[in-house]
C-alpha positions in Angstrom: -55.3 -66.0 146.0 -58.0 -63.8 144.4 -60.6 -61.9 146.4 -63.3 -64.5 145.8 -61.0 -67.3 147.2 -60.0 -65.1 150.1 -63.7 -64.4 150.9 -64.5 -68.2 150.7 -61.5 -68.9 153.0 -62.5 -66.2 155.5 -66.1 -67.2 155.5 -65.3 -70.9 156.0 -62.8 -70.3 158.7 -65.1 -68.0 160.6 -67.9 -70.6 160.6 -65.5 -73.4 161.5 -64.0 -71.5 164.4 -67.5 -70.9 165.8 -68.8 -74.4 165.2 -65.8 -76.8 165.3 -66.2 -77.9 168.9 -69.8 -79.0 168.3 -68.7 -81.2 165.4 -65.8 -82.5 167.4 -68.2 -83.3 170.3 -70.3 -85.3 168.0 -67.3 -87.3 166.6 -66.0 -87.9 170.1 -69.4 -89.1 171.4 -69.4 -91.8 168.7 -65.7 -92.7 168.5 -64.8 -92.2 172.2 -61.1 -92.0 171.6 -59.4 -88.6 171.5 -56.7 -89.6 169.0 -59.1 -91.2 166.6 -61.6 -88.3 167.0 -58.8 -85.8 166.3 -58.0 -87.7 163.1 -61.6 -87.9 162.0 -62.1 -84.2 162.7 -59.2 -83.3 160.6 -60.5 -85.4 157.7 -64.0 -84.0 158.2 -62.7 -80.4 158.1 -60.6 -81.2 155.0 -63.6 -82.6 153.2 -65.8 -79.7 154.3 -63.2 -77.2 152.9 -63.1 -79.1 149.6 -66.9 -79.1 149.2 -67.7 -75.8 150.8 -68.0 -73.8 147.5 -70.3 -76.4 146.0 -72.5 -76.7 149.0 -73.3 -73.1 149.6 -75.6 -71.7 150.8 -75.4 -73.9 153.9 -78.4 -73.5 156.2 -76.9 -75.2 159.2 -73.1 -75.4 159.2 -73.0 -77.8 162.3 -75.6 -80.2 160.8 -73.6 -80.2 157.5 -70.4 -80.8 159.4 -71.9 -83.6 161.5 -73.2 -85.2 158.3 -69.7 -85.1 156.8 -68.3 -86.4 160.1 -70.8 -89.3 160.1 -69.5 -90.5 156.7 -65.9 -90.1 157.9 -66.7 -92.2 161.0 -68.1 -94.9 158.7 -64.9 -94.8 156.7 -62.9 -95.0 159.9 -64.8 -98.0 161.2 -64.4 -99.8 157.9 -60.7 -99.2 158.0 -60.4 -100.1 161.6 -62.5 -103.3 161.4 -61.6 -104.7 158.0 -62.7 -108.2 159.0 -66.0 -107.1 160.5 -68.8 -105.9 158.3 -69.8 -102.5 159.5 -73.2 -101.4 158.3 -75.0 -98.8 160.4 -78.7 -98.6 159.8 -79.5 -95.6 157.6 -82.0 -94.4 160.3 -79.1 -94.1 162.8 -77.9 -90.9 161.2 -81.4 -89.4 161.5 -81.6 -90.4 165.1 -78.3 -88.9 165.8 -79.3 -85.6 164.1 -82.5 -85.4 166.1 -80.6 -86.0 169.3 -78.1 -83.3 168.2 -80.9 -80.8 167.7 -82.3 -81.6 171.1 -79.0 -81.1 172.7 -78.2 -77.9 170.8 -79.7 -75.7 173.5 -77.8 -77.6 176.3 -74.7 -77.5 174.1 -74.8 -73.8 173.8 -74.9 -73.5 177.6 -72.0 -75.9 177.8 -70.0 -73.9 175.2 -70.5 -70.8 177.3 -69.2 -72.6 180.3 -66.3 -73.9 178.3 -65.4 -70.4 177.1 -65.2 -69.3 180.7 -63.1 -72.3 181.7 -60.7 -71.7 178.8 -60.1 -68.2 180.1 -59.1 -69.8 183.5 -56.4 -72.0 181.9 -52.8 -71.1 182.4 -51.1 -69.3 179.4 -49.4 -72.6 178.6 -52.7 -74.5 178.6 -54.3 -71.9 176.4 -51.4 -72.1 174.0 -51.8 -75.9 173.6 -55.6 -75.4 173.0 -54.9 -72.7 170.5 -52.3 -74.9 168.6 -54.5 -78.0 168.7 -58.0 -76.6 168.0 -57.6 -73.2 166.5 -54.6 -73.8 164.3 -55.7 -77.4 163.9 -52.2 -78.8 164.4 -51.9 -82.6 165.2 -50.1 -83.6 168.4 -47.1 -84.6 166.3 -46.8 -81.2 164.8 -47.2 -79.5 168.2 -44.4 -81.7 169.6 -42.1 -80.7 166.8 -43.0 -77.0 167.2 -42.5 -77.0 170.9 -39.6 -79.4 171.1 -41.6 -82.0 173.1 -42.2 -85.7 172.7 -45.5 -86.7 171.1 -46.4 -88.7 174.2 -45.8 -85.6 176.3 -48.1 -83.6 174.1 -50.8 -86.2 174.4 -50.4 -86.2 178.2 -50.6 -82.4 178.4 -53.6 -82.3 176.2 -55.3 -85.0 178.2 -54.7 -83.1 181.4 -56.0 -79.9 179.9 -59.1 -81.8 178.6 -59.6 -83.2 182.1 -59.3 -79.7 183.7 -61.8 -78.3 181.2 -64.3 -81.1 181.8 -64.0 -80.6 185.6 -64.4 -76.9 185.2 -67.5 -77.2 183.0 -69.1 -79.7 185.4 -68.4 -77.5 188.5 -69.8 -74.2 187.1 -73.6 -73.8 187.2 
């Protein structure tokens, strides 16, 4: 890998680490299923990585990521509902983006709470979060890595998510 590619890689990963949770929150708010949202996020990040060089400079990484995610969600819905015609009104994306901007300030506050709550997790819980979201491993990969069943990994991640949601809600 040459220096230019390394710079691109470092720059992209830095932005992604800072902003990934906001993109994931958008996906989850639309899809409402952790497993599907995880898959869509992975596809979104893959597409973002492929197009990153061509899209620079990017004014708002989150808005760009949400736009990519929006199209991935449409693809997901078309695959999932092959017999049902899925055609979201083009204005829906604009409405979602406006809502996202409105929630940005609140989202920043929630992210700060989430950071505090992550620090309160057990070392094992932090390890699962690190593997899943920072190393972007799928539950199946985590299961293989840690010698657990995939179902067990989903249960553990679900418990951790519940703990984090409770913690964020409880802290002012």
